[in-house]
LOVOFI-825700 format. One record per residue (C-alpha): residue number from 1; residue in three letters; x, y, z. Coordinates in Angstrom, 3 decimals. Layout:
N
   pos   code         c1         c2         c3
   NUM    ala          X          Y          Z
...
END
This chain:
82
   pos   code         c1         c2         c3
     1    met      1.526     31.472     25.174
     2    arg      3.832     32.675     27.897
     3    glu      6.746     34.754     26.719
     4    gly     10.285     33.426     26.917
     5    ile      9.615     29.727     27.545
     6    his      9.001     28.460     24.016
     7    pro     11.670     27.901     21.345
     8    asp     11.614     30.002     18.185
     9    tyr      9.303     28.645     15.498
    10    gly     10.448     29.508     12.014
    11    pro     11.175     28.291      8.498
    12    val     13.577     25.334      8.184
    13    val     14.607     23.213      5.200
    14    phe     14.623     19.443      5.779
    15    arg     16.888     17.610      3.332
    16    asp     16.799     13.878      2.606
    17    arg     20.300     13.252      1.282
    18    ala     19.555      9.676      0.197
    19    ala     16.772     10.755     -2.166
    20    asn     18.189     14.170     -3.094
    21    tyr     14.960     15.790     -1.889
    22    ala     14.348     18.843      0.281
    23    phe     11.294     20.699      1.509
    24    leu     10.703     23.949      3.341
    25    thr      8.469     23.966      6.396
    26    arg      8.234     25.585      9.811
    27    ser      9.816     23.963     12.843
    28    thr     11.485     24.625     16.183
    29    met     14.584     22.716     15.040
    30    thr     17.672     24.764     14.321
    31    ser     20.966     24.167     12.591
    32    glu     24.189     26.021     12.009
    33    lys     24.221     24.826      8.387
    34    thr     22.280     26.956      5.940
    35    ile     21.044     26.597      2.387
    36    glu     19.862     29.063     -0.212
    37    trp     16.310     28.082     -1.140
    38    glu     14.509     28.486     -4.471
    39    asp     13.003     31.813     -3.375
    40    gly     16.474     33.324     -2.902
    41    asn     16.358     33.384      0.912
    42    thr     18.777     31.530      3.172
    43    tyr     17.324     29.080      5.693
    44    pro     18.787     26.650      8.227
    45    val     18.971     23.104      6.846
    46    val     18.471     19.866      8.795
    47    asp     19.685     16.644      7.158
    48    val     17.432     13.637      7.765
    49    glu     18.095      9.947      7.184
    50    ile     14.738      9.150      5.614
    51    ser     11.626     10.959      4.407
    52    asp      8.394     10.115      2.622
    53    val     10.310     10.091     -0.668
    54    ser     12.773      7.388      0.391
    55    his     10.807      5.386      2.991
    56    pro      9.852      1.901      1.689
    57    phe      6.286      2.158      3.024
    58    tyr      5.536      5.290      1.000
    59    thr      7.483      4.273     -2.105
    60    gly      5.719      0.911     -2.404
    61    thr      8.902     -1.143     -2.116
    62    ala      8.042     -2.561      1.316
    63    arg      8.264     -6.328      1.527
    64    val      5.286     -8.297      2.735
    65    leu      6.263    -11.320      4.782
    66    asp      4.655    -14.615      3.880
    67    thr      3.572    -15.695      7.350
    68    ala      1.453    -18.618      6.139
    69    gly      4.394    -20.060      4.229
    70    arg      6.651    -19.736      7.248
    71    val      4.226    -21.622      9.472
    72    glu      3.906    -24.439      6.948
    73    arg      7.669    -24.661      6.562
    74    phe      8.074    -24.828     10.355
    75    glu      5.489    -27.618     10.589
    76    arg      7.213    -29.588      7.790
    77    arg     10.605    -29.292      9.511
    78    tyr      9.616    -30.068     13.049
    79    gly      6.369    -31.935     12.569
    80    lys      2.941    -30.980     13.685
    81    lys      2.259    -31.974     17.286
    82    gly     -1.298    -32.706     18.147
END
């Protein structure tokens, strides 16, 4: 890689405030806020709206739409043309 054109890549804590969950990873994101991690070191922290812990797809709480029922209800209301 060329020197001086890439952002710093280092450890960052991502925190999902809705689920009270945080994880340490490496990223180019930075933040002025810091947090003391379990290993005793201080890292920048980035607050996120949603993560795999709180996302409905990963938690199994996603709703499946009943498309067949909607079509039948539409045909009952407005009649089937044909």
